[in-house]
N, C-alpha and C positions, 0 to 999 in steps of 0.2 A: 723223927717225931716219937715222943715217948708213948708208951702204951696207955698211960693215964690220960694223956691229951687226946689220943685217938678215941678212947672210950667216951670222953667228955664231948667231943665233936659228934660222935655217933649218937649220943643221947640228945644233943641239941637238934640233930636232924630228925630223929624219930619222935621227939617231944617238943615241937616248936612252941608250945604254950609256955614253956619255962625259959625259952631263949631270951625273951624280953627282960625278965628278971636278972639274968646273968649279965646282959648288956648294961642295965642300970647299975648293978653292983660294980661292974668294971669301969664305970664312969663314962660310958659312951654317951656323947652329947647329942648324937643325931637321932636318938629315939624320940619320936613325936609325942607331945603331951596328950593329944587327943587323936589317936589313930583312926577312930571311927569317922571323923570329919574328913580326913585325908582320903580314905577309901571311898566314902560317899561321893565326894566331889569328882573323883576319877571315874567312878561308875556312872554318874549322871552324864559326864562328858561323853563317855563311850556309848551310852544308851542313845543320846541324841544323834550321834554319828551313825550308829548301826541300825536303829529302829524307826527313827522319825521318817514319816512318809511311806512306810510299808503299808500295804493294803490288807495283809493278813496279820493275825496275832503271832508273835514270836516269843519264845521263852529262852532267857539267857541265864547262864550260871557263871559266877565270878569267883575265882580262888584268890584269897587275900593272905599275905604273909604276916609274920608276927609284928612287923613294923607298920602295918596298915597300908601296904602297897598292893595293888592288883598285880598278881603274878601270871594269871592266865584267865581267859574267858572264852566262851563259845555259845553260839546259838544252838541250843540242844533240841528244841522242838519248834516246828512250824505248824500253825493251825489254820483256822478259817477266819472269816471276817470278824466274827464275834466270840471266838473261843479257841483255846489251844489245849490239847490233851497232854498231860505230863505224867511222868512215872517217877515216884520217889526213889525207887530202886535204881533207875538209870541216873538220877541226879546224884545220889550218894556214890554210885560207882564212878561217875565222872570226877567227883571231888576226891575220892580216895586213890585214884589212879594218876594223879598229876605227877609230873617229874619231881617237882618240889612239893613236899607235903604242906598243904595250906594250914594256916592257923585257924582260919574261919572262912566262910563263904557267904556270898549274897546271891539272891536270885532276882530276876526282873522280867517283866513282860510289858508289851505295849497294848494300848487300846486304840486301834487304828481309826475308829470313827467316834470317839468319845473322849471325855476328860480323864483325868488320872485318878479319880476317886475309886478306891478298891471296892470290889463287889463282895458279897457275903462268901461266895465260893473262893475268892482270892484269899480272904481272911482265914477261912477254914483250912485251905490247903497250906497256908503259911504255918498255921498252928500244928498241923500234922508234920510238916518238914522240921519245925523247931523241936518237937518231941523226938523225932528220929535222929536229929543231929546230936542230941544228948547221948544217944546210944552209940553213935559212931565216933564220938569224941572230937568232932570238928564243929564248932559253933556256927549256927545260922545267924548272921548278924542282922539281916534285914531282907525285905522283899520290896522292890520298887516297882511302881506302875508309871509308865510314861504315856501321857495322853497325846491326842492328835495335834495339839498346839505346842508340844514340847515341854509342858509342865510335868514335873516328876513328884510323885507322892510316895512317902515312906509308910509302909503298912505298920511298922513298929511304932512310929510316931502317931499315926492315926489311931491305933488301938490304945496306946497310952493316953491320948487326949480324950477319947471316948470313955475310957474307964474313969478318968478324973471328972469328966463333965456329967456323964449319964449313968455311970456305975455298971456299964457292960461294954463289950467290945464292938458292938454294932452301932452304937449311938442311938439306941431306942430306949424306951422306958423299960423298966425291969419287968412289968407285966407283959409287954409285948414279947420280950426276949424269953420269958418263961413259957408263954403260950406257944411260941415257935418251937422251943425245945420239946415241950410235951407233944405237939403235933408231929415233930420229926421222929420222936421215939414211938409214939402210939400209931402214927400213920403207917409205919412199916409193919405193924403187927396185924395179923388176920384174926378176926373174932373166932372163938372156938366153935367147932362144928358140933351141933347137938344131934345125937342119933337116937 
């Protein structure tokens, strides 16, 4: 093997985001046209198999390769009936320590006794994970919620739809969203002490 070829292969392994472009340039016909749909379908199948019927909330992470295939997944956190505590630090560590460097990742959790509609904390946590994923260089593709009946909701699609319909991520009027933001900011502040 030539030194240039070895360097090129090493680059593709360490920078999977460019591998798809190389495959397209080389005329590889097996590159899917919409790898998001491929990964989404596989993740939904795994979610139904792993989390449907669980009595506690579970939080899973999925590593996805450049071709849109799930290469690894794990239940990272187990919680209680109505909540699960997560750690962005542990999620990012899991993503970055896979044997094969993922191109992107997805997260998912179940609602054992409810539908798949994402809660406000679900959306906020997803927003935080998305911002952090930009720093680690591995894209957060989506966050799925599976309800007790097996229905799966994409937080990415929910947020996009709410933005188009209502003008905000939570699907409320802008006045309500602004009031909530003001209360969140000011609610945590203590009034100054007068001496």
